[in-house]
N, C-alpha and C positions, 0 to 999 in steps of 0.2 A: 504493500500500500504506500502510495506517495501522497504528499500534501500540496495542494494547489491553491494559490491566492489569485483571484481574478479581479482586476481593478477596472472600473468604468465610470463614466459620467455622461449625463445628457438625458435624452428623451427615452421613451420606451423602446424606440428603435435602436438605441445604444445599449439598453439593459437586456432586452429579450435574447439576443444571441449569446450573451454571457450566461444567462440562466440555462439556455439550451445546452451549451457545452458543459456547464456545471453539473446539470443533471446526468449528462452522458458520462462524465468522469465519476460521479457518485455511484452510478449504476455499475461501474467497473470495479467498485470497491475502494475508491480513493477518498481521502478527506478533502473536501472542497469548501471554500468560503469566497464570497463576493464582497469586495470593499467598494462602497459607493456612498451616495448621498443618503442621509438618515431617512428621508421620506420614502425610500424604497424598502425599508426594513421588513414591513409586513409582507410585501409581495415575495421577497426572497426567502424569508423564513417560512412562509406558507408553503413553499415547495420543498422544505426539508433541507435547504442549503444553509451553511453557516453564513453569518452576516457580520460585517464590521463597518461602522460608520466612519466615513472619511470626509473631511471638509474639502470644498464647499458643499452646502446642501442645495443642490440644484434639481431636486426631484420635481418633475412637471406635474403639479396637481392644481394649484390655484395661484399661478404666477402673476406678477404685476404686468398688466397689459402693455404699459409703456416699455418695460424691460423686454417683453416678447417682440414688440415692434422693432426695437433696436437689434435684437438678436437675429431677427429674420430679414433685416434690411439687405437687399440683394448685393449692394456694393460694400457696405461697411459691417455687415452682420458678423462675419467671421472674425474680423479684428475686435469687435465688441466682445464676443464670447471669450476670446483668448485674453485680451488685455484687461477687460473690466470684470469678467466673471471668474476666470481661472487663475490668472497670475496673482491677484491680491491675496489669494488663499494658498499660494504655493507652499510657503513654509509650514503652514498649519497642516496641509495635506501630507507633507514630508514627515512631520512629527507624528501624525496619526499612523502612517504606514510603518514608520520605524518601530513603533510599539508592537506591531503584530507580525510583521514580515519574518522575523527570525523563526517563527513557528513553522514555516513552510519551506518546501523544497524547490518550488518554481513559482515565479510570478508571471502573470499574463496581463499585458498592459493595453489600455485603450489609447488612441492617438492623442487625446487631450488630457490624459492623466500624466501630466508632466513630471510629477514627483516619482513615478514608478521607476524610470531609468536611474534616477539619483539614488533611490533606496537600494535598488539591486546592486548598483556599482559600489555603494558605500559598504554594504554588507557582504559583497562578493557572492551574491545569489544569482543563479541562472534565471533568465527571464526571456519571454517570447513577446514580440510586438505584434499587434493585430491591425489590419486595415479592413474596415467594414465595407468599403466601396472603392471602385477603381480610382476615383479622383484623389484618394489619399496617397496613391502611389504615383507621384508626379513623374511623367516620362516624356522625353523629347520625341520618342517614336510612336507614342500613343497619347498625345497631349489631352488634358481634360478641357471641358468647356468651363469657362471661368464665370462664376456668378457676378453679375454687375458689369461684365465686359463681353456682351454677346458678339461684338464686332470681331473678336479674336477668332471666332469660328470660321470667318472668311479665309483665314490663313492656315486652316487645318492641313492643307496639302503643300504648305510652303517648305516642309522638310525639317530635319533635325537641326540644321544650322539656325533657322529662324527661332525655333523653340528653345535652343540652347541660349541664344541671346536674350530671349524673353525671360528665361529662368534666372539669368544673372540680374536682370532688372527686378524681378519679383523678390529675389533674395535681398537686394538693396532696399526695396520697399519695406520689407518686414524685419529688417536688421535689428530694430529696437524692440520688437514685440517680445522677444525671448530674453531680454536683458536680465529680468529677475531670476531666470534659471542660472545664468552664469554668476550672478551676484551670490546666489545661494551655494553654488558649487564652490566658490572661493571660500565661503564661510565654513563649509564642512570639509574642506581640505581636498577637493577634487579639482582636476584641471578644467579650464574653460573649454567649451566646444564651439565649433564654427557657427552653427545655426541651429539653435534648439527647436525651431519651429518646423523647418523644411528638411533638414539634412540629418539631424542627430536624434531622431525620435524612434529609430529602428534598432533592434537588438543585434549585437554581434552573434548571439546564439541562434538567430533565425527569426523569421516573420511568417505569419499566416494571413492569407487573404480570405476573409470569411464572406466571400461572395461567389457567385457562379461563374464558371468558365464561359458561359454564353455572353456575359457582359464584357469580359476582357480576357486576353491571353497574356501569358508572361512576356515581359519586355526585357531587353538586354540591360537596361539601366535601372531596373527595379533593385531594391536592396538585396544583397546576397542572401541566399538560402530562404527565398520567399516561396511559399507553397499555396496554391489555390485549393481550398477545401470544398467549396460549395457553400450555400447558405445554411447556417444552423437555425432551424425553425423552432419557434416557440411563440404562442400567443394565448396561453390559458386564460380563461375568463373566470373572474371571481364570482361566486354564486349571487352576491348582492347586486351585481351589475347586469344580470340577465334581462332580456326583453321577451316576455312570454308571447307578445303579439307577432314577433318576427317570423317564427315558423309558420304561423297561420297565414301571414301575408305572403310568404314565399310559396306556400302550397296553393294559394288562391288564384294564381294567374301566371303569365309568362315571366321568364327571368327579368328582373329589374336592372336598371343602371344604378350602381352604387356611387355615392359622392362622399368622399372623406378627405380630411386634412391631417390625418395621422394624430399624434398625441401632443404636438407642440404648435403647429401652424393654426390649429383650431382657436388658439387664443389671440390670433391676429387675422381672423377670417374675413373681416370687412363684409362685403356684399356677396361672398361666395355662395352661401346657401340660398339667398334670395334670387340671385341670378340663376342658380341651378334649378330651383323650383320653377322659375319661368321657362327655362329651357325645356324642362320636362313637359310643361303645358304645351309649348309649341310643337314638340316632337310627338306628343301623345303616347309616351311610353310609361312604364311603371318605374318607380325609383325608391331607393332607400337612402336617407340622409343620415350619416353618422356624424353627430354634432359635437362629440367629446364629452367626457364625464365631467359634470359640474360646470359646463360652459353654457352661458345664457345665449339662446338663439334669438336672432332678430326676426324670425319668421312668426307670423301671426297664425294662431290656430282658429278654426280647424283647417287642416290641409285637405286637399282633394283625396279621395279614397285611393287613387293610384300612387300616392306618396306616403311612405312610412318614415317618420323621424324618430330616431332613437339615439341614445348616447354612445353606445359601444356594442360591437359584436366581434367575436373572434374571426379574423379575416380568413383563416383556413377553413372555416365552416361556411361563411357567407359568400366569399368570392366564387367558389365553384358553382354556385347557384345563380350567379349574376350574368347579365349579357355583356357588360362592360363596366369599367371602373374609372371614375374621374378622381384624380388625387394629386398631391403636391410633389410627388417625386422623391420622398424620403426612401432610403434604400430598403428599409424593412417593409414598407408598403409595396414598393416596386417588386421586391422578391416574392411577396405573396400573390400579386397579380400574375406575375410570370409563371409561378407554380400552378395557378388555377387554369392557365391556358386560355385566357380571354383577353380581348383587346383593351387598351387603356387610352385615356386622354390625360396628359400630364400638364399641370399648371405649376411650374417651378417657382419657389419662393426664394431660396438662398442656398448657400453652402454647396453641397454636392448635388443638389437637386437638378440644376440644368444639365449636368453631365450625365446623370442617370437617365434623364429624359431623352437626351440625344442618342444615347446608346440603345434605348428601347425603340426609338424611331428607326434607327439603323437596322434593327432586327425585323422591322416591318410589323411591329405589334402595337405601335403607339402613334398618336398625333399630339402635337404640342400647342398649347395656347399660353402666350405670355400672361403673367398675372395682370398686367395693366390693361390687357385686352379681353379679360374674362367678362363677357357679356352674353346674355341669354341667346341672342340670335347667332353669335359665333359658336357658342357651345353646342347648340342644337344642330348646326351645320356639321360640326366636327363629329358629333355622335352619329349623325345619319351616315356619314362615311364609314365609321367604324362598324356600324350595325348592318350595313347593306353591301359593303365591298367584301366579298368572301376572302380576299387575299389577307386581310388583317386577322381574321379568325383562323385561317390555315396556318399563318406564321405563328400565331399564339400557341396553337396546338403543337406545332413542331418544336417550338422553344421549350414548352413544358415537357415534352417527351425527352429532350436532351437533358433538362435539369433533373428528371426522374432517375437518371443514371448516377447522379451524385448523392452522397450522404455526407452532408456538411458536418454533422455532429461526430460521426464515426471518424472522418478524416482528420478533424481537428483534434479529437482525443488521441488518435494514433500518433499524431505528430508531437503532442505535448508529452505523452508517455515516453516517446523516443528521446525527447529533449532532456527529460529528467535522467534518463539512463545513460546519455552520452557522457564520456569522460571529460570532454571540454567543449 
């Protein structure tokens, strides 16, 4: 039996893969704990996995709307998350992890758990870095779509030379974001690193890409010893969150279109649900609106019989019974739609979402609507294309069949067990 400590921060899309892998390791007889925000304690412990609270407490439950608007800004959202939410708590996070990490044989780090590499290096512990989406593995041969800079997609075919130059510019732009990391490294007796944000977040012991090979293939400039595992799936529903009307609604007519903004963008929804309801009216289809747990909707009741509004439903149960899904492009939601084998319309907000959307469109399974252009008439037109053009449905089924060959949890667990047993 080995002892694994998994560290993560963010939305449910950041937590769920770690629960999935944690359950896989536990079922193999290992001791497992997840170290994350205090607000996720009940969810993690409810699955029988050990829990350790690590600052900052960024659990997405009832966040400040102004904070969410800043965190989801297409151009400055990533900087806000790193500089305003993560870095001020870096030393506290380091202290929290230093208290518990000596109990474990291997640490598994999330990209924005910036204290994890420091703790592992200080304690001389083995650790594995994780990328949850292709955009986290910046490559000049497979460059990401950059949130807030859609014009860069015009240069996708410009070649590695252009993207190498762009990478130098990007590193210059973010040079100050990770300064607190180097400040802390000096205080704890570790040497400074070149770029704590873009270059020095990957482990010398290896990295795992917890996404499907249908989204990206290994690139020559990825971190050394990076393995694509496939998506580790988990979306268990707490009993109190159930919607007894949902099964009856799904049984009462043809497959609906599902509209969702995941677990974080729902707090900055704007007119998404109102425009969605109007698009459903124009299209004449049935729909399920997932509005988020505890999020006040701007929609007036009663809604037409063809629309069901509920807070939450497990995607793995709902999406296979849907005709299409409209969503924000978070990697967790994207993975579940791909797995269900149905077309999607993606409305990217920020971070990795534009890149996930582009990759899905390239697979022939998605259409993209910019957030600023999300209006009922446009949405109805895009959905009509998805629902009537058989090429989207055929591509979605082919993609799902390819993903069915992967077992993300098993592959991740295999790699983590191997990392523990390696001599160096």
